[in-house]
PDB file of the backbone (N, CA, C, O) and the ligand in Angstrom, with CONECT records:
HET     ZN  A 101       1
ATOM      1  N   MET A   1       0.847  -1.197   0.000  1.00  0.00           N
ATOM      2  CA  MET A   1       0.000   0.000   0.000  1.00  0.00           C
ATOM      3  C   MET A   1       0.885   1.251   0.000  1.00  0.00           C
ATOM      4  O   MET A   1       2.108   1.171   0.115  1.00  0.00           O
ATOM      5  N   GLN A   2       0.227   2.406  -0.133  1.00  0.00           N
ATOM      6  CA  GLN A   2       0.965   3.663  -0.125  1.00  0.00           C
ATOM      7  C   GLN A   2       0.830   4.334   1.253  1.00  0.00           C
ATOM      8  O   GLN A   2      -0.256   4.366   1.830  1.00  0.00           O
ATOM      9  N   CYS A   3       1.926   4.856   1.761  1.00  0.00           N
ATOM     10  CA  CYS A   3       1.924   5.501   3.070  1.00  0.00           C
ATOM     11  C   CYS A   3       1.057   6.760   3.036  1.00  0.00           C
ATOM     12  O   CYS A   3       1.158   7.578   2.122  1.00  0.00           O
ATOM     13  N   GLU A   4       0.202   6.898   4.056  1.00  0.00           N
ATOM     14  CA  GLU A   4      -0.687   8.065   4.103  1.00  0.00           C
ATOM     15  C   GLU A   4       0.060   9.325   4.508  1.00  0.00           C
ATOM     16  O   GLU A   4      -0.410  10.436   4.261  1.00  0.00           O
ATOM     17  N   ARG A   5       1.231   9.158   5.133  1.00  0.00           N
ATOM     18  CA  ARG A   5       1.984  10.314   5.598  1.00  0.00           C
ATOM     19  C   ARG A   5       2.889  10.886   4.521  1.00  0.00           C
ATOM     20  O   ARG A   5       2.909  12.095   4.292  1.00  0.00           O
ATOM     21  N   CYS A   6       3.652   9.992   3.849  1.00  0.00           N
ATOM     22  CA  CYS A   6       4.664  10.494   2.910  1.00  0.00           C
ATOM     23  C   CYS A   6       4.482   9.950   1.496  1.00  0.00           C
ATOM     24  O   CYS A   6       5.247  10.283   0.591  1.00  0.00           O
ATOM     25  N   HIS A   7       3.465   9.114   1.315  1.00  0.00           N
ATOM     26  CA  HIS A   7       3.169   8.513   0.014  1.00  0.00           C
ATOM     27  C   HIS A   7       4.256   7.562  -0.468  1.00  0.00           C
ATOM     28  O   HIS A   7       4.298   7.209  -1.646  1.00  0.00           O
ATOM     29  N   GLY A   8       5.131   7.151   0.436  1.00  0.00           N
ATOM     30  CA  GLY A   8       6.109   6.116   0.112  1.00  0.00           C
ATOM     31  C   GLY A   8       5.420   4.758   0.047  1.00  0.00           C
ATOM     32  O   GLY A   8       4.228   4.633   0.327  1.00  0.00           O
ATOM     33  N   LEU A   9       6.191   3.756  -0.324  1.00  0.00           N
ATOM     34  CA  LEU A   9       5.606   2.410  -0.403  1.00  0.00           C
ATOM     35  C   LEU A   9       5.797   1.657   0.911  1.00  0.00           C
ATOM     36  O   LEU A   9       6.812   1.813   1.590  1.00  0.00           O
ATOM     37  N   THR A  10       4.812   0.846   1.253  1.00  0.00           N
ATOM     38  CA  THR A  10       4.925   0.050   2.471  1.00  0.00           C
ATOM     39  C   THR A  10       5.212  -1.401   2.120  1.00  0.00           C
ATOM     40  O   THR A  10       4.919  -1.873   1.022  1.00  0.00           O
ATOM     41  N   LYS A  11       5.802  -2.097   3.105  1.00  0.00           N
ATOM     42  CA  LYS A  11       6.092  -3.517   2.951  1.00  0.00           C
ATOM     43  C   LYS A  11       5.522  -4.260   4.143  1.00  0.00           C
ATOM     44  O   LYS A  11       5.568  -3.765   5.270  1.00  0.00           O
ATOM     45  N   LEU A  12       4.985  -5.447   3.899  1.00  0.00           N
ATOM     46  CA  LEU A  12       4.445  -6.251   4.983  1.00  0.00           C
ATOM     47  C   LEU A  12       5.594  -6.820   5.817  1.00  0.00           C
ATOM     48  O   LEU A  12       6.499  -7.470   5.295  1.00  0.00           O
ATOM     49  N   LYS A  13       5.534  -6.557   7.131  1.00  0.00           N
ATOM     50  CA  LYS A  13       6.604  -7.012   8.019  1.00  0.00           C
ATOM     51  C   LYS A  13       6.023  -7.476   9.346  1.00  0.00           C
ATOM     52  O   LYS A  13       4.924  -7.076   9.729  1.00  0.00           O
ATOM     53  N   ALA A  14       6.762  -8.315  10.034  1.00  0.00           N
ATOM     54  CA  ALA A  14       6.373  -8.696  11.400  1.00  0.00           C
ATOM     55  C   ALA A  14       7.086  -7.755  12.354  1.00  0.00           C
ATOM     56  O   ALA A  14       8.314  -7.675  12.344  1.00  0.00           O
ATOM     57  N   VAL A  15       6.323  -7.036  13.185  1.00  0.00           N
ATOM     58  CA  VAL A  15       6.912  -6.033  14.072  1.00  0.00           C
ATOM     59  C   VAL A  15       6.500  -6.279  15.520  1.00  0.00           C
ATOM     60  O   VAL A  15       5.653  -7.123  15.812  1.00  0.00           O
ATOM     61  N   LYS A  16       7.122  -5.519  16.414  1.00  0.00           N
ATOM     62  CA  LYS A  16       6.785  -5.538  17.825  1.00  0.00           C
ATOM     63  C   LYS A  16       5.862  -4.351  18.087  1.00  0.00           C
ATOM     64  O   LYS A  16       6.169  -3.225  17.694  1.00  0.00           O
ATOM     65  N   ARG A  17       4.746  -4.596  18.742  1.00  0.00           N
ATOM     66  CA  ARG A  17       3.764  -3.542  18.926  1.00  0.00           C
ATOM     67  C   ARG A  17       3.474  -3.296  20.399  1.00  0.00           C
ATOM     68  O   ARG A  17       3.309  -4.238  21.174  1.00  0.00           O
ATOM     69  N   GLN A  18       3.413  -2.020  20.781  1.00  0.00           N
ATOM     70  CA  GLN A  18       2.938  -1.654  22.113  1.00  0.00           C
ATOM     71  C   GLN A  18       1.431  -1.575  22.035  1.00  0.00           C
ATOM     72  O   GLN A  18       0.877  -0.800  21.255  1.00  0.00           O
ATOM     73  N   HIS A  19       0.783  -2.368  22.832  1.00  0.00           N
ATOM     74  CA  HIS A  19      -0.664  -2.494  22.701  1.00  0.00           C
ATOM     75  C   HIS A  19      -1.331  -2.291  24.050  1.00  0.00           C
ATOM     76  O   HIS A  19      -1.033  -2.998  25.013  1.00  0.00           O
ATOM     77  N   TRP A  20      -2.229  -1.327  24.115  1.00  0.00           N
ATOM     78  CA  TRP A  20      -2.971  -1.062  25.350  1.00  0.00           C
ATOM     79  C   TRP A  20      -4.313  -1.770  25.302  1.00  0.00           C
ATOM     80  O   TRP A  20      -5.013  -1.752  24.289  1.00  0.00           O
ATOM     81  N   LEU A  21      -4.655  -2.398  26.428  1.00  0.00           N
ATOM     82  CA  LEU A  21      -5.988  -2.989  26.537  1.00  0.00           C
ATOM     83  C   LEU A  21      -6.444  -2.869  27.985  1.00  0.00           C
ATOM     84  O   LEU A  21      -5.752  -3.309  28.903  1.00  0.00           O
ATOM     85  N   ASN A  22      -7.599  -2.278  28.177  1.00  0.00           N
ATOM     86  CA  ASN A  22      -8.178  -2.079  29.514  1.00  0.00           C
ATOM     87  C   ASN A  22      -7.167  -1.488  30.498  1.00  0.00           C
ATOM     88  O   ASN A  22      -7.043  -1.961  31.628  1.00  0.00           O
ATOM     89  N   GLY A  23      -6.441  -0.446  30.060  1.00  0.00           N
ATOM     90  CA  GLY A  23      -5.508   0.246  30.940  1.00  0.00           C
ATOM     91  C   GLY A  23      -4.197  -0.481  31.176  1.00  0.00           C
ATOM     92  O   GLY A  23      -3.369  -0.024  31.965  1.00  0.00           O
ATOM     93  N   LYS A  24      -3.996  -1.604  30.506  1.00  0.00           N
ATOM     94  CA  LYS A  24      -2.746  -2.351  30.657  1.00  0.00           C
ATOM     95  C   LYS A  24      -1.961  -2.316  29.361  1.00  0.00           C
ATOM     96  O   LYS A  24      -2.518  -2.402  28.266  1.00  0.00           O
ATOM     97  N   LEU A  25      -0.621  -2.183  29.516  1.00  0.00           N
ATOM     98  CA  LEU A  25       0.249  -2.140  28.341  1.00  0.00           C
ATOM     99  C   LEU A  25       0.865  -3.515  28.092  1.00  0.00           C
ATOM    100  O   LEU A  25       1.383  -4.155  29.007  1.00  0.00           O
ATOM    101  N   TYR A  26       0.799  -3.943  26.869  1.00  0.00           N
ATOM    102  CA  TYR A  26       1.405  -5.209  26.456  1.00  0.00           C
ATOM    103  C   TYR A  26       2.388  -4.936  25.318  1.00  0.00           C
ATOM    104  O   TYR A  26       2.164  -4.048  24.495  1.00  0.00           O
ATOM    105  N   ILE A  27       3.456  -5.690  25.276  1.00  0.00           N
ATOM    106  CA  ILE A  27       4.339  -5.692  24.112  1.00  0.00           C
ATOM    107  C   ILE A  27       4.036  -6.988  23.359  1.00  0.00           C
ATOM    108  O   ILE A  27       4.227  -8.086  23.883  1.00  0.00           O
ATOM    109  N   VAL A  28       3.573  -6.843  22.147  1.00  0.00           N
ATOM    110  CA  VAL A  28       3.185  -8.020  21.369  1.00  0.00           C
ATOM    111  C   VAL A  28       4.164  -8.181  20.215  1.00  0.00           C
ATOM    112  O   VAL A  28       4.314  -7.292  19.377  1.00  0.00           O
ATOM    113  N   GLU A  29       4.823  -9.325  20.188  1.00  0.00           N
ATOM    114  CA  GLU A  29       5.810  -9.566  19.130  1.00  0.00           C
ATOM    115  C   GLU A  29       5.181 -10.278  17.949  1.00  0.00           C
ATOM    116  O   GLU A  29       4.132 -10.912  18.068  1.00  0.00           O
ATOM    117  N   ASN A  30       5.843 -10.162  16.802  1.00  0.00           N
ATOM    118  CA  ASN A  30       5.443 -10.898  15.604  1.00  0.00           C
ATOM    119  C   ASN A  30       4.073 -10.473  15.066  1.00  0.00           C
ATOM    120  O   ASN A  30       3.280 -11.312  14.639  1.00  0.00           O
ATOM    121  N   VAL A  31       3.801  -9.157  15.090  1.00  0.00           N
ATOM    122  CA  VAL A  31       2.530  -8.645  14.575  1.00  0.00           C
ATOM    123  C   VAL A  31       2.727  -8.162  13.133  1.00  0.00           C
ATOM    124  O   VAL A  31       3.657  -7.408  12.845  1.00  0.00           O
ATOM    125  N   GLN A  32       1.869  -8.593  12.256  1.00  0.00           N
ATOM    126  CA  GLN A  32       1.938  -8.194  10.848  1.00  0.00           C
ATOM    127  C   GLN A  32       1.532  -6.727  10.701  1.00  0.00           C
ATOM    128  O   GLN A  32       0.484  -6.306  11.191  1.00  0.00           O
ATOM    129  N   ALA A  33       2.377  -5.964  10.021  1.00  0.00           N
ATOM    130  CA  ALA A  33       2.052  -4.566   9.761  1.00  0.00           C
ATOM    131  C   ALA A  33       2.580  -4.171   8.394  1.00  0.00           C
ATOM    132  O   ALA A  33       3.556  -4.743   7.908  1.00  0.00           O
ATOM    133  N   GLU A  34       1.942  -3.203   7.784  1.00  0.00           N
ATOM    134  CA  GLU A  34       2.496  -2.578   6.594  1.00  0.00           C
ATOM    135  C   GLU A  34       3.399  -1.464   7.097  1.00  0.00           C
ATOM    136  O   GLU A  34       2.933  -0.549   7.776  1.00  0.00           O
ATOM    137  N   VAL A  35       4.688  -1.531   6.772  1.00  0.00           N
ATOM    138  CA  VAL A  35       5.650  -0.556   7.271  1.00  0.00           C
ATOM    139  C   VAL A  35       6.186   0.264   6.103  1.00  0.00           C
ATOM    140  O   VAL A  35       6.640  -0.288   5.101  1.00  0.00           O
ATOM    141  N   CYS A  36       6.129   1.578   6.239  1.00  0.00           N
ATOM    142  CA  CYS A  36       6.599   2.463   5.177  1.00  0.00           C
ATOM    143  C   CYS A  36       8.116   2.350   5.053  1.00  0.00           C
ATOM    144  O   CYS A  36       8.839   2.477   6.041  1.00  0.00           O
ATOM    145  N   THR A  37       8.587   2.111   3.841  1.00  0.00           N
ATOM    146  CA  THR A  37      10.024   1.962   3.626  1.00  0.00           C
ATOM    147  C   THR A  37      10.735   3.314   3.666  1.00  0.00           C
ATOM    148  O   THR A  37      11.961   3.366   3.760  1.00  0.00           O
ATOM    149  N   ASP A  38       9.975   4.409   3.595  1.00  0.00           N
ATOM    150  CA  ASP A  38      10.578   5.743   3.652  1.00  0.00           C
ATOM    151  C   ASP A  38      10.570   6.324   5.061  1.00  0.00           C
ATOM    152  O   ASP A  38      11.626   6.642   5.607  1.00  0.00           O
ATOM    153  N   CYS A  39       9.374   6.465   5.657  1.00  0.00           N
ATOM    154  CA  CYS A  39       9.294   7.162   6.947  1.00  0.00           C
ATOM    155  C   CYS A  39       9.120   6.221   8.131  1.00  0.00           C
ATOM    156  O   CYS A  39       9.200   6.658   9.279  1.00  0.00           O
ATOM    157  N   GLY A  40       8.885   4.941   7.876  1.00  0.00           N
ATOM    158  CA  GLY A  40       8.788   3.988   8.970  1.00  0.00           C
ATOM    159  C   GLY A  40       7.415   3.906   9.638  1.00  0.00           C
ATOM    160  O   GLY A  40       7.222   3.130  10.574  1.00  0.00           O
ATOM    161  N   GLU A  41       6.470   4.703   9.160  1.00  0.00           N
ATOM    162  CA  GLU A  41       5.112   4.646   9.701  1.00  0.00           C
ATOM    163  C   GLU A  41       4.557   3.230   9.570  1.00  0.00           C
ATOM    164  O   GLU A  41       4.776   2.554   8.564  1.00  0.00           O
ATOM    165  N   ARG A  42       3.834   2.790  10.607  1.00  0.00           N
ATOM    166  CA  ARG A  42       3.312   1.428  10.586  1.00  0.00           C
ATOM    167  C   ARG A  42       1.799   1.433  10.527  1.00  0.00           C
ATOM    168  O   ARG A  42       1.136   2.228  11.193  1.00  0.00           O
ATOM    169  N   TYR A  43       1.265   0.536   9.721  1.00  0.00           N
ATOM    170  CA  TYR A  43      -0.190   0.435   9.567  1.00  0.00           C
ATOM    171  C   TYR A  43      -0.635  -0.968   9.931  1.00  0.00           C
ATOM    172  O   TYR A  43      -0.157  -1.957   9.374  1.00  0.00           O
ATOM    173  N   PHE A  44      -1.560  -1.033  10.876  1.00  0.00           N
ATOM    174  CA  PHE A  44      -2.080  -2.324  11.306  1.00  0.00           C
ATOM    175  C   PHE A  44      -3.509  -2.478  10.812  1.00  0.00           C
ATOM    176  O   PHE A  44      -4.301  -1.537  10.848  1.00  0.00           O
ATOM    177  N   HIS A  45      -3.815  -3.660  10.359  1.00  0.00           N
ATOM    178  CA  HIS A  45      -5.171  -3.950   9.932  1.00  0.00           C
ATOM    179  C   HIS A  45      -6.072  -4.027  11.169  1.00  0.00           C
ATOM    180  O   HIS A  45      -5.682  -4.581  12.197  1.00  0.00           O
ATOM    181  N   ALA A  46      -7.280  -3.465  11.058  1.00  0.00           N
ATOM    182  CA  ALA A  46      -8.223  -3.486  12.179  1.00  0.00           C
ATOM    183  C   ALA A  46      -8.478  -4.919  12.651  1.00  0.00           C
ATOM    184  O   ALA A  46      -8.666  -5.165  13.843  1.00  0.00           O
ATOM    185  N   LYS A  47      -8.481  -5.842  11.722  1.00  0.00           N
ATOM    186  CA  LYS A  47      -8.695  -7.261  12.056  1.00  0.00           C
ATOM    187  C   LYS A  47      -7.569  -7.790  12.939  1.00  0.00           C
ATOM    188  O   LYS A  47      -7.798  -8.561  13.870  1.00  0.00           O
ATOM    189  N   THR A  48      -6.340  -7.355  12.622  1.00  0.00           N
ATOM    190  CA  THR A  48      -5.177  -7.767  13.415  1.00  0.00           C
ATOM    191  C   THR A  48      -5.298  -7.234  14.834  1.00  0.00           C
ATOM    192  O   THR A  48      -5.042  -7.953  15.800  1.00  0.00           O
ATOM    193  N   LEU A  49      -5.696  -5.953  14.956  1.00  0.00           N
ATOM    194  CA  LEU A  49      -5.815  -5.337  16.274  1.00  0.00           C
ATOM    195  C   LEU A  49      -6.908  -6.017  17.093  1.00  0.00           C
ATOM    196  O   LEU A  49      -6.749  -6.220  18.296  1.00  0.00           O
ATOM    197  N   ASP A  50      -8.006  -6.363  16.450  1.00  0.00           N
ATOM    198  CA  ASP A  50      -9.086  -7.079  17.131  1.00  0.00           C
ATOM    199  C   ASP A  50      -8.606  -8.448  17.603  1.00  0.00           C
ATOM    200  O   ASP A  50      -8.938  -8.896  18.700  1.00  0.00           O
ATOM    201  N   ALA A  51      -7.814  -9.103  16.748  1.00  0.00           N
ATOM    202  CA  ALA A  51      -7.315 -10.438  17.092  1.00  0.00           C
ATOM    203  C   ALA A  51      -6.362 -10.361  18.287  1.00  0.00           C
ATOM    204  O   ALA A  51      -6.323 -11.275  19.111  1.00  0.00           O
ATOM    205  N   ILE A  52      -5.592  -9.267  18.380  1.00  0.00           N
ATOM    206  CA  ILE A  52      -4.693  -9.091  19.528  1.00  0.00           C
ATOM    207  C   ILE A  52      -5.519  -8.880  20.795  1.00  0.00           C
ATOM    208  O   ILE A  52      -5.235  -9.481  21.831  1.00  0.00           O
ATOM    209  N   ASP A  53      -6.543  -8.025  20.712  1.00  0.00           N
ATOM    210  CA  ASP A  53      -7.442  -7.814  21.858  1.00  0.00           C
ATOM    211  C   ASP A  53      -7.993  -9.151  22.344  1.00  0.00           C
ATOM    212  O   ASP A  53      -8.041  -9.443  23.539  1.00  0.00           O
ATOM    213  N   GLU A  54      -8.399  -9.934  21.377  1.00  0.00           N
ATOM    214  CA  GLU A  54      -9.015 -11.229  21.677  1.00  0.00           C
ATOM    215  C   GLU A  54      -8.010 -12.164  22.353  1.00  0.00           C
ATOM    216  O   GLU A  54      -8.324 -12.826  23.342  1.00  0.00           O
ATOM    217  N   LEU A  55      -6.800 -12.205  21.800  1.00  0.00           N
ATOM    218  CA  LEU A  55      -5.739 -13.045  22.361  1.00  0.00           C
ATOM    219  C   LEU A  55      -5.448 -12.654  23.809  1.00  0.00           C
ATOM    220  O   LEU A  55      -5.324 -13.512  24.683  1.00  0.00           O
ATOM    221  N   LEU A  56      -5.340 -11.334  24.050  1.00  0.00           N
ATOM    222  CA  LEU A  56      -4.969 -10.856  25.380  1.00  0.00           C
ATOM    223  C   LEU A  56      -6.105 -11.037  26.373  1.00  0.00           C
ATOM    224  O   LEU A  56      -5.870 -11.127  27.578  1.00  0.00           O
ATOM    225  N   SER A  57      -7.334 -11.092  25.875  1.00  0.00           N
ATOM    226  CA  SER A  57      -8.502 -11.214  26.749  1.00  0.00           C
ATOM    227  C   SER A  57      -8.671 -12.635  27.283  1.00  0.00           C
ATOM    228  O   SER A  57      -9.251 -12.856  28.346  1.00  0.00           O
ATOM    229  N   ARG A  58      -8.144 -13.600  26.507  1.00  0.00           N
ATOM    230  CA  ARG A  58      -8.244 -14.972  27.015  1.00  0.00           C
ATOM    231  C   ARG A  58      -6.899 -15.404  27.595  1.00  0.00           C
ATOM    232  O   ARG A  58      -5.928 -14.647  27.563  1.00  0.00           O
ATOM    233  N   GLN A  59      -6.850 -16.616  28.119  1.00  0.00           N
ATOM    234  CA  GLN A  59      -5.618 -17.171  28.671  1.00  0.00           C
ATOM    235  C   GLN A  59      -4.532 -17.170  27.603  1.00  0.00           C
ATOM    236  O   GLN A  59      -4.737 -17.701  26.512  1.00  0.00           O
ATOM    237  N   HIS A  60      -3.375 -16.578  27.907  1.00  0.00           N
ATOM    238  CA  HIS A  60      -2.315 -16.550  26.911  1.00  0.00           C
ATOM    239  C   HIS A  60      -0.955 -16.731  27.559  1.00  0.00           C
ATOM    240  O   HIS A  60      -0.783 -16.500  28.756  1.00  0.00           O
ATOM    241  N   LEU A  61       0.002 -17.145  26.754  1.00  0.00           N
ATOM    242  CA  LEU A  61       1.353 -17.382  27.224  1.00  0.00           C
ATOM    243  C   LEU A  61       2.103 -16.052  27.359  1.00  0.00           C
ATOM    244  O   LEU A  61       2.082 -15.226  26.447  1.00  0.00           O
ATOM    245  N   VAL A  62       2.760 -15.856  28.499  1.00  0.00           N
ATOM    246  CA  VAL A  62       3.576 -14.649  28.689  1.00  0.00           C
ATOM    247  C   VAL A  62       5.040 -15.035  28.539  1.00  0.00           C
ATOM    248  O   VAL A  62       5.560 -15.837  29.314  1.00  0.00           O
ATOM    249  N   GLU A  63       5.697 -14.464  27.544  1.00  0.00           N
ATOM    250  CA  GLU A  63       7.083 -14.818  27.242  1.00  0.00           C
ATOM    251  C   GLU A  63       8.069 -14.191  28.216  1.00  0.00           C
ATOM    252  O   GLU A  63       9.087 -14.787  28.566  1.00  0.00           O
ATOM    253  N   LYS A  64       7.750 -12.988  28.640  1.00  0.00           N
ATOM    254  CA  LYS A  64       8.692 -12.207  29.434  1.00  0.00           C
ATOM    255  C   LYS A  64       7.925 -11.124  30.174  1.00  0.00           C
ATOM    256  O   LYS A  64       6.898 -10.652  29.685  1.00  0.00           O
ATOM    257  N   LEU A  65       8.413 -10.717  31.357  1.00  0.00           N
ATOM    258  CA  LEU A  65       7.828  -9.569  32.044  1.00  0.00           C
ATOM    259  C   LEU A  65       8.865  -8.461  32.092  1.00  0.00           C
ATOM    260  O   LEU A  65      10.033  -8.711  32.389  1.00  0.00           O
ATOM    261  N   LEU A  66       8.443  -7.238  31.800  1.00  0.00           N
ATOM    262  CA  LEU A  66       9.363  -6.104  31.791  1.00  0.00           C
ATOM    263  C   LEU A  66       8.955  -5.077  32.830  1.00  0.00           C
ATOM    264  O   LEU A  66       7.770  -4.883  33.101  1.00  0.00           O
ATOM    265  N   ASP A  67       9.959  -4.417  33.414  1.00  0.00           N
ATOM    266  CA  ASP A  67       9.700  -3.214  34.198  1.00  0.00           C
ATOM    267  C   ASP A  67       9.733  -2.058  33.226  1.00  0.00           C
ATOM    268  O   ASP A  67      10.669  -1.953  32.433  1.00  0.00           O
ATOM    269  N   VAL A  68       8.748  -1.193  33.261  1.00  0.00           N
ATOM    270  CA  VAL A  68       8.707  -0.084  32.320  1.00  0.00           C
ATOM    271  C   VAL A  68       8.797   1.236  33.081  1.00  0.00           C
ATOM    272  O   VAL A  68       8.028   1.472  34.012  1.00  0.00           O
ATOM    273  N   GLU A  69       9.721   2.081  32.692  1.00  0.00           N
ATOM    274  CA  GLU A  69       9.829   3.404  33.303  1.00  0.00           C
ATOM    275  C   GLU A  69       8.844   4.346  32.624  1.00  0.00           C
ATOM    276  O   GLU A  69       8.757   4.385  31.397  1.00  0.00           O
ATOM    277  N   VAL A  70       8.101   5.107  33.427  1.00  0.00           N
ATOM    278  CA  VAL A  70       7.250   6.158  32.882  1.00  0.00           C
ATOM    279  C   VAL A  70       7.936   7.478  33.192  1.00  0.00           C
ATOM    280  O   VAL A  70       8.170   7.802  34.356  1.00  0.00           O
ATOM    281  N   VAL A  71       8.255   8.231  32.167  1.00  0.00           N
ATOM    282  CA  VAL A  71       9.063   9.431  32.315  1.00  0.00           C
ATOM    283  C   VAL A  71       8.330  10.614  31.700  1.00  0.00           C
ATOM    284  O   VAL A  71       7.699  10.496  30.650  1.00  0.00           O
ATOM    285  N   ARG A  72       8.427  11.767  32.378  1.00  0.00           N
ATOM    286  CA  ARG A  72       7.847  12.970  31.790  1.00  0.00           C
ATOM    287  C   ARG A  72       8.934  13.736  31.040  1.00  0.00           C
ATOM    288  O   ARG A  72       9.988  14.038  31.600  1.00  0.00           O
ATOM    289  N   PHE A  73       8.680  14.037  29.807  1.00  0.00           N
ATOM    290  CA  PHE A  73       9.641  14.754  28.977  1.00  0.00           C
ATOM    291  C   PHE A  73       9.481  16.247  29.214  1.00  0.00           C
ATOM    292  O   PHE A  73       8.395  16.801  29.044  1.00  0.00           O
ATOM    293  N   ASP A  74      10.577  16.893  29.611  1.00  0.00           N
ATOM    294  CA  ASP A  74      10.533  18.328  29.855  1.00  0.00           C
ATOM    295  C   ASP A  74      10.973  19.062  28.593  1.00  0.00           C
ATOM    296  O   ASP A  74      12.163  19.155  28.293  1.00  0.00           O
ATOM    297  N   GLN A  75      10.003  19.573  27.870  1.00  0.00           N
ATOM    298  CA  GLN A  75      10.246  20.235  26.585  1.00  0.00           C
ATOM    299  C   GLN A  75      11.210  21.411  26.720  1.00  0.00           C
ATOM    300  O   GLN A  75      12.052  21.649  25.855  1.00  0.00           O
ATOM    301  N   GLU A  76      11.064  22.151  27.840  1.00  0.00           N
ATOM    302  CA  GLU A  76      11.882  23.342  28.057  1.00  0.00           C
ATOM    303  C   GLU A  76      13.371  23.005  28.184  1.00  0.00           C
ATOM    304  O   GLU A  76      14.236  23.734  27.700  1.00  0.00           O
ATOM    305  N   ALA A  77      13.640  21.882  28.847  1.00  0.00           N
ATOM    306  CA  ALA A  77      15.019  21.505  29.119  1.00  0.00           C
ATOM    307  C   ALA A  77      15.673  20.815  27.923  1.00  0.00           C
ATOM    308  O   ALA A  77      16.891  20.634  27.897  1.00  0.00           O
ATOM    309  N   ALA A  78      14.879  20.436  26.951  1.00  0.00           N
ATOM    310  CA  ALA A  78      15.434  19.689  25.819  1.00  0.00           C
ATOM    311  C   ALA A  78      16.279  20.567  24.908  1.00  0.00           C
ATOM    312  O   ALA A  78      16.816  20.084  23.910  1.00  0.00           O
TER     313      ALA A  78
HETATM  314 ZN    ZN A 101       5.782   7.044   4.887  1.00  0.00          ZN2+
END
């Protein structure tokens, strides 16, 4: 497909996605996405996102647990 941001071409790739569901953050590996070869923008099919919601809602295998830092970016100091 064509990228909506830069009109570059996208390629189907398996990527790692940060996915929020019911206030919880998940890192989901091996998710199919169209990735722009120019700007890197990623496009996920609505069906894929629904399938991830569904997977996370039922019993699923957890590969790894991560500690995640939440940081506030200070624009002024940058
Ligand atoms: Zn693009």
